[in-house]
Every structure is written in C-alpha cells, then in structure tokens.
C-alpha positions as CSV (number, residue, x, y, z in Angstrom):
1,X,53.1,26.7,149.2
2,X,55.9,26.0,151.5
3,X,57.2,23.3,148.8
4,X,56.7,25.4,145.9
5,X,58.7,28.1,148.0
6,X,61.9,25.9,148.6
7,X,61.8,24.6,145.3
8,X,61.7,28.3,143.8
9,X,64.8,29.1,146.2
10,X,66.4,25.7,145.5
11,X,66.1,26.9,141.6
12,X,67.2,30.0,142.3
13,X,70.4,28.9,143.8
14,X,70.7,26.6,141.1
15,X,70.4,29.6,138.4
16,X,72.8,31.6,140.6
17,X,75.4,28.6,140.3
18,X,75.2,28.2,136.7
19,X,75.4,31.8,136.1
20,X,78.7,31.8,138.4
21,X,79.7,28.9,136.4
22,X,79.2,30.5,133.0
23,X,81.2,33.4,134.2
24,X,83.9,31.1,135.3
25,X,84.0,29.5,132.2
26,X,83.5,32.7,130.1
27,X,86.6,34.1,132.0
28,X,88.8,31.2,131.3
29,X,87.9,30.9,127.8
30,X,88.8,34.7,127.6
31,X,92.3,33.8,129.0
32,X,92.7,31.3,126.8
33,X,92.2,33.5,123.7
34,X,94.2,36.0,125.2
35,X,96.9,33.2,125.9
36,X,96.7,32.0,122.3
37,X,97.0,35.6,121.1
38,X,100.3,36.3,123.0
39,X,101.5,32.7,121.7
40,X,100.9,33.8,118.2
41,X,102.6,37.1,118.7
42,X,105.5,35.4,120.4
43,X,105.7,32.7,117.4
44,X,105.5,35.8,114.6
45,X,108.2,37.5,116.3
46,X,110.5,34.2,116.7
47,X,110.0,33.7,112.8
48,X,111.2,36.8,112.1
49,X,114.2,36.5,114.5
50,X,115.0,33.0,112.6
51,X,114.2,34.9,109.4
52,X,116.9,37.9,110.3
53,X,119.3,35.2,111.4
54,X,119.1,33.0,108.3
55,X,119.7,36.6,106.3
56,X,122.7,36.9,108.4
57,X,124.1,33.7,107.8
58,X,123.9,34.0,104.3
59,X,125.3,37.7,104.4
60,X,128.2,35.7,106.2
61,X,128.6,32.8,104.1
62,X,128.3,35.4,101.2
63,X,131.3,36.8,102.9
64,X,133.4,34.2,103.5
65,X,133.0,33.3,99.9
66,X,134.1,36.6,98.8
67,X,137.2,36.4,101.0
68,X,138.2,33.0,99.7
69,X,138.1,34.3,96.4
70,X,140.0,37.6,97.1
71,X,142.6,35.4,98.9
72,X,142.6,33.1,95.6
73,X,142.9,36.2,93.4
74,X,145.9,37.2,95.6
75,X,147.3,34.0,94.9
76,X,147.1,33.9,91.2
77,X,148.6,37.8,91.0
78,X,151.4,36.8,93.1
79,X,152.1,33.5,90.8
80,X,151.5,35.6,87.7
81,X,154.2,38.6,89.1
82,X,156.4,35.8,89.8
83,X,156.1,34.3,86.3
84,X,156.5,37.8,84.8
85,X,159.6,38.2,86.8
86,X,161.2,35.0,85.1
87,X,159.8,35.8,81.7
88,X,161.7,39.1,82.0
89,X,165.1,37.4,83.2
90,X,164.7,35.2,80.4
91,X,164.3,37.8,78.1
92,X,167.6,39.7,79.9
93,X,169.5,36.7,79.0
94,X,168.7,36.1,76.0
95,X,169.1,39.9,75.0
96,X,172.5,39.7,76.4
97,X,173.3,36.2,74.5
98,X,172.2,37.9,71.4
99,X,174.1,40.9,72.1
100,X,177.5,38.9,73.0
101,X,177.4,37.3,69.5
C-alpha cells in the first residue's frame, strides 16, 4: 500500500514536471512565433524602403538624363545662333558687294 502511494507520488511529480516542461515549450514556441512575425514585418518594411530607394534612384537618373539633354539642347541652340549670325554676316557682305556693283 505504501509502495503504491509512493509510486503515485512519483507519478504525480513526473506529471507535474511534464506539465511544466510542456508549458515552457509552449511559451518558447509562442516567443519564436512572435519573433518570426516581427521578422516578417521588418523584412516587409525593409523591402518597402528598398523599393522607395530604387524609385528615388530611378527619378534621380531620369533627372540627370534630362539635365544632360537640356545642356545638349542649350549647346545646340548656341551653335545654331552663332551659325545664323555667320549666315547673316555673309548675306550682309553679299548685299554690300551687290550694291557696290
């Protein structure tokens, strides 16, 4: 009878230890799941930031290309203006030559 009670006590202790162990494992599993959720959220935020940075980089590249195009067009306009001035000078000289004849 004593042996049965001792075995019951030992079994009860084992059950309590297993319960405690399962509770700890459950808590650890919950913490891991929470950390995974946080990690996924952080990764999503990171991906959004990378996407925004890439969009801004694309806009900067486009802006630089437009700036280069504008500078090129300015040079072309200045050259065209100089060419017209030369043509006007040539025409004026030709008019003078014709008038002298």
